Structures are given as C-alpha cells and as structure tokens.
C-alpha positions as CSV (number, residue, x, y, z in Angstrom):
1,M,0.0,0.0,0.0
2,R,2.9,2.4,0.8
3,S,4.4,1.8,-2.7
4,L,1.0,2.4,-4.3
5,A,0.7,5.7,-2.4
6,I,4.2,6.8,-3.5
7,I,3.4,5.9,-7.1
8,S,0.1,7.8,-7.0
9,T,1.8,10.9,-5.6
10,L,4.4,10.8,-8.3
11,L,1.8,10.5,-11.0
12,L,-0.2,13.4,-9.6
13,A,3.0,15.5,-9.7
14,A,3.8,14.4,-13.3
15,C,3.2,16.8,-16.1
16,A,0.1,16.7,-18.4
17,V,1.1,17.5,-21.9
18,G,-1.1,19.7,-24.1
19,P,-2.5,23.2,-23.5
20,D,-3.9,24.1,-20.1
21,Y,-7.4,25.4,-20.6
22,Q,-8.1,29.1,-20.1
23,P,-11.7,30.2,-20.4
24,P,-12.1,32.8,-23.2
25,E,-12.9,36.3,-22.3
26,A,-15.6,38.1,-24.2
27,E,-15.8,41.9,-24.1
28,V,-19.3,43.2,-24.0
29,A,-21.0,46.6,-23.5
30,P,-21.9,47.6,-20.0
31,Q,-25.6,47.6,-20.8
32,F,-27.9,46.5,-23.7
33,G,-28.3,49.0,-26.5
34,Q,-32.1,48.6,-26.6
35,L,-32.6,49.1,-22.8
36,G,-35.4,51.6,-23.1
37,P,-38.4,52.4,-20.8
38,G,-40.0,49.4,-19.2
39,Y,-36.7,47.6,-18.5
40,D,-34.2,47.6,-15.6
41,E,-30.9,46.0,-15.0
42,N,-31.9,43.9,-12.0
43,Q,-31.1,40.2,-12.2
44,P,-34.0,38.5,-14.1
45,V,-36.0,35.9,-12.2
46,A,-35.9,32.3,-13.2
47,A,-39.6,31.4,-12.9
48,F,-40.8,34.4,-14.9
49,W,-44.2,32.9,-15.5
50,Q,-45.1,33.3,-11.9
51,G,-45.0,37.1,-12.3
52,F,-48.2,37.1,-14.4
53,G,-50.4,36.0,-11.6
54,D,-52.1,33.3,-13.7
55,A,-52.4,30.0,-11.9
56,R,-53.2,28.1,-15.0
57,L,-50.2,29.5,-16.8
58,S,-47.9,28.5,-13.9
59,E,-49.4,25.0,-13.8
60,L,-48.9,24.4,-17.5
61,V,-45.3,25.7,-17.6
62,E,-44.3,23.8,-14.5
63,G,-46.0,20.7,-15.8
64,A,-44.0,20.9,-19.0
65,L,-40.8,21.2,-17.0
66,A,-41.6,18.1,-15.1
67,A,-43.1,15.9,-17.8
68,N,-41.9,17.0,-21.2
69,H,-40.5,14.1,-23.2
70,D,-37.8,16.1,-24.9
71,L,-36.5,17.1,-21.4
72,K,-36.6,13.4,-20.4
73,A,-34.5,12.5,-23.5
74,S,-32.1,15.4,-22.7
75,L,-31.8,14.2,-19.1
76,A,-31.0,10.7,-20.3
77,R,-28.2,12.2,-22.4
78,L,-27.0,14.0,-19.3
79,D,-27.0,10.8,-17.2
80,Q,-25.0,9.1,-20.0
81,A,-22.4,11.8,-20.1
82,R,-22.0,11.8,-16.3
83,A,-21.6,8.0,-16.3
84,L,-18.9,8.3,-19.0
85,A,-17.2,10.9,-16.9
86,R,-17.2,8.6,-13.9
87,L,-15.9,5.8,-16.1
88,S,-13.1,8.0,-17.4
89,R,-12.1,8.9,-13.8
90,K,-11.7,5.2,-12.9
91,D,-9.0,4.9,-15.6
92,L,-6.7,6.8,-13.2
93,W,-6.6,3.8,-11.0
94,P,-5.7,0.1,-11.5
95,T,-8.2,-2.2,-13.1
96,V,-8.6,-5.4,-11.1
97,T,-10.5,-8.4,-12.3
98,A,-11.1,-11.9,-10.8
99,G,-11.4,-15.1,-12.7
100,A,-11.6,-18.9,-12.3
101,N,-11.1,-21.6,-14.8
102,Y,-11.3,-25.4,-15.1
103,T,-9.8,-27.4,-17.9
104,D,-9.7,-31.1,-18.7
105,S,-7.2,-32.1,-21.4
106,K,-5.6,-35.3,-22.6
107,L,-2.1,-35.5,-24.1
108,S,-1.4,-38.0,-26.9
109,A,1.1,-40.8,-26.4
110,A,3.5,-39.0,-28.7
111,E,3.3,-35.8,-26.5
112,A,3.9,-37.7,-23.3
113,P,5.9,-40.9,-24.0
114,G,6.1,-43.3,-21.2
115,L,2.9,-42.1,-19.4
116,S,-0.1,-44.2,-19.1
117,E,-3.4,-43.2,-20.5
118,D,-4.7,-42.1,-17.1
119,Q,-1.6,-40.1,-16.5
120,R,-2.0,-38.3,-19.8
121,D,-5.5,-37.1,-18.7
122,I,-4.9,-33.8,-16.9
123,E,-7.3,-31.6,-14.9
124,I,-6.4,-28.1,-13.9
125,Y,-8.3,-25.7,-11.5
126,T,-7.2,-22.1,-11.4
127,A,-8.4,-18.9,-9.6
128,S,-6.7,-15.5,-9.9
129,F,-6.8,-11.8,-9.5
130,D,-5.4,-9.8,-12.4
131,A,-4.5,-6.1,-12.3
132,F,-3.7,-3.7,-15.1
133,W,-2.6,0.0,-14.6
134,E,-1.5,2.6,-17.0
135,L,1.0,4.9,-15.4
136,D,-0.2,8.3,-16.5
137,L,3.3,9.8,-16.8
138,F,2.3,12.3,-19.5
139,G,-1.3,13.1,-18.6
140,R,-3.1,11.1,-21.3
141,V,-5.6,9.7,-18.9
142,R,-5.9,12.9,-16.9
143,R,-6.6,14.9,-20.1
144,G,-9.2,12.3,-21.1
145,N,-10.9,12.6,-17.8
146,E,-10.8,16.4,-18.0
147,A,-12.4,16.2,-21.5
148,A,-15.1,13.8,-20.2
149,R,-15.9,16.0,-17.2
150,A,-16.3,19.1,-19.5
151,S,-18.5,17.1,-21.9
152,A,-20.8,16.1,-18.9
153,E,-21.0,19.7,-17.9
154,A,-21.9,20.7,-21.4
155,A,-24.7,18.1,-21.4
156,A,-25.9,19.6,-18.1
157,S,-26.0,23.1,-19.8
158,D,-27.8,21.6,-22.8
159,F,-30.4,20.3,-20.4
160,H,-30.8,23.7,-18.8
161,A,-31.0,25.4,-22.2
162,L,-33.9,23.0,-23.1
163,Q,-35.6,23.9,-19.9
164,V,-35.5,27.5,-20.9
165,S,-36.9,26.7,-24.4
166,V,-39.7,24.4,-23.0
167,A,-40.7,27.0,-20.4
168,A,-40.8,29.7,-23.1
169,E,-42.7,27.6,-25.6
170,A,-45.3,26.6,-23.0
171,A,-45.8,30.3,-22.0
172,R,-45.9,31.4,-25.6
173,S,-48.5,28.7,-26.6
174,Y,-50.6,29.7,-23.6
175,F,-50.6,33.4,-24.6
176,E,-51.4,32.5,-28.2
177,L,-54.3,30.4,-27.0
178,R,-55.7,33.3,-24.9
179,G,-55.0,35.7,-27.7
180,L,-56.9,33.6,-30.3
181,Q,-59.8,33.3,-27.8
182,E,-59.8,37.1,-27.7
183,Q,-59.9,37.3,-31.5
184,L,-62.7,34.7,-31.5
185,R,-64.7,36.8,-29.1
186,V,-64.2,39.9,-31.3
187,A,-65.4,37.9,-34.4
188,Q,-68.4,36.5,-32.5
189,D,-69.3,40.0,-31.1
190,N,-69.1,41.5,-34.5
191,A,-71.1,38.7,-36.0
192,D,-73.8,39.3,-33.4
193,N,-73.7,43.0,-34.1
194,Q,-73.9,42.4,-37.9
195,A,-76.8,40.0,-37.4
196,E,-78.7,42.8,-35.7
197,T,-77.8,45.1,-38.6
198,L,-79.1,42.6,-41.0
199,R,-82.4,42.2,-39.0
200,L,-82.8,46.0,-38.9
201,T,-82.1,46.3,-42.6
202,E,-84.7,43.6,-43.4
203,A,-87.2,45.4,-41.2
204,R,-86.5,48.8,-43.0
205,R,-87.0,47.1,-46.4
206,D,-90.3,45.5,-45.3
207,F,-91.5,48.9,-44.2
208,G,-90.4,50.4,-47.5
209,R,-87.5,52.4,-46.1
210,G,-84.8,50.1,-47.4
211,T,-83.8,48.1,-50.5
212,D,-83.0,44.5,-51.3
213,L,-79.5,45.7,-52.2
214,D,-79.0,46.9,-48.6
215,V,-80.1,43.6,-47.3
216,S,-77.9,41.6,-49.6
217,R,-74.9,43.8,-48.6
218,A,-75.6,43.3,-44.9
219,R,-76.0,39.6,-45.3
220,A,-72.7,39.3,-47.3
221,Q,-70.8,41.1,-44.6
222,F,-72.5,39.1,-41.8
223,E,-71.6,35.8,-43.5
224,F,-68.0,36.9,-44.2
225,T,-67.6,37.7,-40.5
226,R,-69.1,34.4,-39.5
227,S,-66.6,32.6,-41.9
228,R,-63.7,33.7,-39.7
229,I,-65.0,31.9,-36.6
230,P,-64.3,28.3,-37.6
231,A,-60.7,29.0,-38.5
232,L,-60.1,30.7,-35.2
233,E,-61.8,27.8,-33.3
234,A,-59.4,25.4,-35.0
235,L,-56.4,27.5,-34.0
236,V,-57.6,27.6,-30.4
237,I,-57.9,23.8,-30.3
238,S,-54.5,23.4,-31.9
239,A,-52.9,25.6,-29.3
240,A,-54.6,23.5,-26.6
241,H,-53.2,20.4,-28.3
242,R,-49.7,21.9,-28.3
243,L,-49.9,22.6,-24.5
244,A,-51.0,19.1,-23.8
245,V,-48.1,17.5,-25.7
246,L,-45.6,19.9,-24.1
247,N,-46.9,18.5,-20.8
248,G,-46.4,14.9,-21.9
249,E,-50.1,14.3,-22.4
250,E,-52.3,13.2,-25.3
251,P,-53.4,16.2,-27.5
252,G,-56.9,16.3,-26.2
253,A,-56.1,16.1,-22.6
254,F,-56.6,19.8,-21.8
255,L,-59.3,20.7,-24.3
256,A,-62.2,20.8,-21.8
257,E,-60.4,23.1,-19.3
258,L,-58.7,25.4,-21.9
259,E,-61.5,25.9,-24.4
260,P,-63.5,28.3,-22.1
261,P,-62.1,31.7,-23.0
262,E,-60.1,33.8,-20.5
263,D,-58.4,37.1,-20.8
264,L,-54.7,37.5,-21.3
265,P,-53.0,38.0,-18.0
266,P,-51.8,41.6,-17.3
267,L,-48.2,42.3,-18.2
268,P,-45.7,43.7,-15.8
269,D,-44.8,47.4,-16.0
270,A,-41.0,46.7,-15.7
271,V,-39.0,43.8,-16.9
272,A,-35.7,42.8,-15.2
273,V,-33.2,41.8,-17.9
274,G,-29.8,42.2,-16.2
275,T,-26.6,43.2,-18.1
276,P,-24.7,41.7,-21.1
277,E,-22.0,40.5,-18.7
278,G,-24.5,38.7,-16.6
279,L,-26.1,37.3,-19.7
280,L,-22.9,35.5,-20.6
281,R,-22.8,33.9,-17.2
282,R,-26.5,33.0,-17.2
283,R,-27.3,31.6,-20.6
284,P,-26.9,27.9,-20.6
285,D,-26.2,27.7,-24.4
286,I,-23.2,29.9,-23.9
287,S,-22.1,27.7,-20.9
288,A,-22.5,24.6,-23.1
289,A,-20.4,26.0,-25.9
290,E,-17.7,27.0,-23.4
291,R,-17.6,23.6,-21.8
292,R,-17.3,22.0,-25.3
293,L,-14.4,24.3,-25.9
294,H,-12.8,23.0,-22.7
295,S,-13.4,19.4,-23.7
296,A,-11.9,20.0,-27.2
297,T,-8.8,21.7,-25.6
298,A,-8.3,18.7,-23.3
299,R,-8.4,16.3,-26.2
300,V,-5.5,18.1,-27.7
301,G,-3.6,16.9,-24.7
302,V,-4.9,13.3,-25.1
303,A,-3.5,13.3,-28.7
304,T,-0.2,15.0,-27.7
305,A,0.4,12.3,-25.1
306,D,0.8,9.7,-27.8
307,L,4.1,11.4,-28.7
308,F,5.5,9.8,-25.5
309,P,5.8,6.3,-24.3
310,R,2.8,4.6,-22.6
311,V,3.9,2.6,-19.6
312,T,1.7,0.0,-18.0
313,V,2.2,-2.4,-15.1
314,N,0.3,-5.7,-14.7
315,G,0.2,-8.4,-12.1
316,L,-1.4,-11.7,-11.3
317,L,-2.0,-13.4,-8.0
318,G,-3.7,-16.8,-8.0
319,S,-3.8,-20.5,-7.4
320,A,-3.6,-23.5,-9.7
321,A,-4.1,-27.2,-8.7
322,V,-5.0,-30.5,-10.3
323,D,-7.5,-31.2,-7.5
324,L,-10.2,-28.8,-6.5
325,G,-9.4,-29.5,-2.8
326,D,-5.8,-28.4,-3.3
327,L,-6.8,-25.0,-4.7
328,F,-5.4,-22.1,-2.5
329,G,-3.0,-24.5,-0.8
330,S,0.6,-23.5,-0.1
331,D,1.9,-25.4,-3.1
332,S,-0.7,-24.0,-5.5
333,E,0.2,-20.4,-5.3
334,T,1.0,-18.6,-8.6
335,W,1.9,-15.0,-9.2
336,A,3.4,-12.8,-11.8
337,Y,4.1,-9.1,-12.3
338,G,5.7,-7.0,-15.0
339,A,5.7,-3.8,-16.9
340,S,5.4,-2.9,-20.6
341,V,6.2,0.1,-22.7
342,G,4.4,1.1,-25.9
343,W,5.6,3.9,-28.0
344,A,4.5,5.0,-31.5
345,F,7.9,6.5,-32.3
346,L,7.9,4.6,-35.6
347,D,4.5,6.1,-36.5
348,L,4.8,9.7,-35.3
349,G,3.3,11.0,-38.6
350,R,-0.1,9.6,-37.7
351,V,0.2,10.9,-34.1
352,R,1.0,14.4,-35.4
353,D,-2.0,14.2,-37.8
354,R,-4.2,13.3,-34.8
355,I,-2.8,16.3,-32.9
356,E,-3.4,18.6,-35.8
357,A,-7.0,17.3,-36.1
358,S,-7.7,17.8,-32.4
359,E,-6.2,21.4,-32.6
360,A,-8.5,22.1,-35.5
361,G,-11.4,20.7,-33.4
362,A,-10.5,23.1,-30.6
363,A,-10.4,26.0,-33.0
364,E,-13.8,25.0,-34.3
365,S,-15.1,24.9,-30.8
366,L,-13.7,28.4,-30.1
367,A,-15.4,29.8,-33.2
368,L,-18.7,28.1,-32.2
369,Y,-18.4,29.6,-28.7
370,E,-17.8,33.1,-30.0
371,G,-20.7,32.7,-32.5
372,T,-22.9,31.6,-29.6
373,V,-22.1,34.7,-27.6
374,L,-22.8,37.0,-30.5
375,R,-26.1,35.2,-31.3
376,A,-27.2,35.4,-27.7
377,L,-26.5,39.2,-27.6
378,E,-28.3,39.6,-30.9
379,E,-31.3,37.6,-29.8
380,T,-31.6,39.6,-26.6
381,E,-31.2,43.0,-28.3
382,N,-33.8,41.9,-30.9
383,A,-36.2,40.7,-28.2
384,L,-35.9,43.9,-26.3
385,V,-36.6,46.2,-29.2
386,T,-39.4,44.0,-30.5
387,Y,-41.2,44.0,-27.1
388,S,-40.8,47.8,-26.7
389,R,-42.1,48.5,-30.2
390,A,-44.9,45.9,-29.8
391,R,-46.1,47.8,-26.7
392,R,-46.1,51.1,-28.5
393,E,-47.9,49.5,-31.5
394,G,-50.5,48.1,-29.1
395,E,-51.3,51.5,-27.6
396,H,-52.0,52.9,-31.1
397,L,-54.2,49.9,-32.1
398,N,-56.2,50.1,-28.9
399,D,-56.9,53.8,-29.6
400,S,-57.8,52.8,-33.2
401,S,-60.2,50.1,-31.9
402,E,-62.0,52.5,-29.5
403,A,-62.3,55.1,-32.3
404,S,-63.7,52.5,-34.7
405,V,-66.4,51.5,-32.3
406,E,-67.5,55.1,-31.9
407,A,-67.4,55.5,-35.7
408,A,-69.6,52.5,-36.3
409,R,-72.1,53.7,-33.7
410,L,-72.3,57.2,-35.3
411,A,-72.6,55.7,-38.8
412,R,-75.6,53.6,-37.7
413,L,-77.3,56.6,-36.1
414,R,-76.8,58.8,-39.2
415,Y,-78.2,56.0,-41.4
416,E,-81.2,55.5,-39.2
417,G,-81.7,59.3,-39.3
418,G,-81.5,59.3,-43.1
419,A,-78.3,61.4,-43.2
420,T,-76.2,58.8,-45.0
421,D,-76.5,55.7,-47.0
422,F,-76.1,52.1,-45.9
423,L,-72.6,51.7,-47.4
424,Q,-71.1,53.9,-44.8
425,V,-72.6,51.7,-42.0
426,L,-71.1,48.6,-43.6
427,D,-67.8,50.3,-44.1
428,A,-67.7,51.5,-40.5
429,E,-68.6,48.0,-39.2
430,R,-66.0,46.4,-41.4
431,S,-63.4,48.8,-40.2
432,M,-64.4,48.2,-36.6
433,L,-64.0,44.4,-37.0
434,D,-60.6,44.9,-38.6
435,A,-59.4,47.4,-35.9
436,Q,-60.6,45.2,-33.0
437,D,-59.0,42.1,-34.6
438,R,-55.7,43.9,-35.1
439,A,-55.8,45.1,-31.5
440,A,-56.4,41.5,-30.2
441,Q,-53.5,40.3,-32.3
442,S,-51.4,43.1,-30.9
443,H,-52.2,42.0,-27.4
444,T,-50.9,38.5,-28.3
445,R,-47.8,39.9,-30.0
446,V,-46.9,42.0,-26.9
447,A,-47.3,39.0,-24.6
448,T,-45.3,36.6,-26.8
449,A,-42.6,39.3,-27.3
450,L,-42.2,39.5,-23.6
451,V,-41.8,35.7,-23.4
452,A,-39.1,36.1,-26.0
453,V,-37.3,38.6,-23.8
454,Y,-37.5,36.2,-20.8
455,K,-36.2,33.4,-23.0
456,S,-33.3,35.5,-24.3
457,V,-32.1,36.3,-20.8
458,A,-32.5,32.7,-19.8
459,G,-35.7,32.9,-17.8
460,G,-36.9,29.4,-16.8
461,W,-33.5,28.1,-15.7
462,P,-34.3,26.8,-12.2
463,E,-31.7,26.6,-9.4
464,R,-32.1,22.8,-9.2
465,L,-33.1,20.0,-11.6
466,P,-36.9,19.3,-11.8
467,E,-38.5,16.3,-10.4
468,I,-37.8,14.1,-13.4
469,A,-34.1,14.5,-12.6
470,Q,-34.4,12.8,-9.2
471,R,-33.2,9.3,-9.8
C-alpha cells in the first residue's frame, strides 16, 4: 500500500502535456443598447411565468418542465455523459478483475511418451486476481478525464437550455391560445352586431324604407364575419393540443379546461433583464459552448500524449491445482508481475496528424463559442426592441379600436336618421372588426414578445433540476 501511495503521488505530480485550458474572455457593452423604458438591470428571475399571476399558466409551464418528453431525453443524455465521466475517472486507478477456470485435457502418447493413458488425462483448477494499470506519466488519462468532465458539464448546460426553451414555448403557446380566444370573441361579437344590422335592414326594407341591395350587402358582410370563426376555433384547439403535448399528455387532454375563454393576464410594468456581462454567465447555451471548448482543448492533450511512451504495469496473484481441494493450498500459489512500454515512435506521422485534427477541433469549438455569444446578444437585443415596439404599436391599435367602435355607432345613427347611405354603415362596421381584430392580435404579440425577452435572458432556468431529474 505504501508503494501504491508513492506511485500515486508521483503520478499526480507528473506533467500533463497539451495546452492548459483558459476560459475565453468576451468583451461586451456595460448595458444593452435597446434598454429603453420598461426595462431595468436587476437580475432576471428564473420562474418568470409566476410574475403574471395566472395560476393556469404556472401549472402548464411547471407541468411541462416536469413531464416534457424532450426534457426526459435530454436528461438521459446527461445521465449518460455523467456515467462516462465517472468511467473515465476510474482509468486513473488500477483495473482489477477476478477469474476462475477449469480445464480437462488429454495428451497424446507422442506428446507424453512413457505415461499411461490415465496419466495423460490432466485436470487443472485455477483462480486468480489480475491487475492492469497505465502509469499516467504524461497526462493522457488525466486529459481524457478532463475532457469527459467538461462534456458532462456541457450536457448539463444543454439540459438547462432545453428547460429555458420548454418554459418559453409553454408560456408562448398559452398566450397565443388566450389571444386567439380574444380574436374569436371579437369575431363573434361583430357577427352578433352584424346579425342585428341585418335584421334592422330587413325590417326597413319590409316597411319600404330600405332596399334588397342593402339587405344583400348586410348579409354578405355578416356571413363573411361568421366565416372567420371556424378557423379561429381550429387554432384555439391546436394551441390546446400543443400545450398538452408539451406537458407529456395526449393532444386532447386539456381541451375541456382550456376551451372556455379567459383574458390574457396583465403584463408587468417593468421587466428585469440584467446586463450583457450577466447574460454571458447566465445563458446555458453559452455555458454549453464554453464547456465543449474546454473538452476539445483537453483532447489536444490526449492526442499529444501519444508522442511519448505509454507505460503499463500488470500483475497476477492466484492459485492452480490438479485437484479442487488443493486450490489455495501453499503449493498451488501462482503470481506474476511485470511492466510494458508502448511507443509510437515509428508512427509519429499519424500521431501528429491526430494532434493537428484535435487542434482544429478546438479552433472550431472556439469559433462556435464566439458565435454563440454573438447570437445570444443579438437575440436579446432583438427581443428587447421587439417588445418595446410591440407595446407602442398596441397602444395605437387600442386607440384605433376604440375610435372605430364610436365611428360604427355614429354611422348607424346617421343611417337611421337618413343622413347617410347604408354603405357607410357597412364600411364602419367592417373597419371596426378589422381594428378590433388587429388590437387583439397586438395583445398576443406583446405577450409573446415579452416571453421572447425572458427566453433571451435565460428565464426558466431553475436553481435545481426538476422532479424528473431525481433518480
């Protein structure tokens, strides 16, 4: 045991060839360029969906984080990467196996002259422990373990990145469903209003104050408005299907509870987005790219170690006997130990090619990391400006919707008073439907744009793994 401790100490002190990894430094602006009104630089919360005060939204998002099948697959990949990292670490220590064997053989008379037939029949019982250990003098095994650990950490970041995406998709699908229900309500209200217009027009014609042309125009507009309803109903059902599948359920699982319309939840006045520097530390896709760069850098060391000899020691301790009862007796002891050296000095061209390939892989990983950083900043800046402009657009469309309602009311009053023709009523009602529908769509765009902001700043990345991760 003492010699094993001495050898272990020497190995730990030995050099590890190849580059020592240094995390890349990315220079970023002190704050986001599109940080306008409605944003602040406080650290963004992880469970962003809870800030909307909508219990059903929270239930759907948290259900997706706990039961989504893509997350389960990602978690399995994470478990696999961690198992491989543990396996790689075990290469730092001796591999010990145990075995037992029984053989019954018979030699020919030519092979054993002078022995009787019974004497030429030989039975052997053996049992042994075998050990094999690569002395990691140049760090090949340590670099391999370093690469495996970094790969496992990258898999963990991939899992967290998928959590962010699943949370954002569930929230976005929920807002789209509620927004479509608002559009559906607008279409149904306008259809009811136009049905009343049609009824009044028919009554005016029957009393000689209107024409068949007015009735036909009113009916055409009424039927056109009604034609929009089935398509909106289909979109509502599709959104409910999407939410169910995100939660690991059959498509129709949530139809009964989601089909009754509800308003979009109110949006917060201010959104915490943090800073660009904090974004680089927070976003799991950036972390995954950085960990893969670490792994690729360590594999350069693995390839470089092949330039040097590979030293292994092996040993055997066992027992061999011709009778089972004599096994492990004093005269049956067997042992062996030795060392071997392997060196590819006659094939260094291939070794250098592998080193060059691993260096190119590290350069690729660095470029991918830098690209990931830039795309993250781009995504965040785009999300910030889209949300701020969507809010401004929504304010104008709400004003337009209110004005169109008043215009339609006045147009009907003027028509009933004989001050204008029926075309102005139809035009005003058509404009009202269009304005209200655009306003409803705008409400959805604002909500989904806010979800995009939260996703870009890595909202939805919990402090711990969800319940599906508890093994």
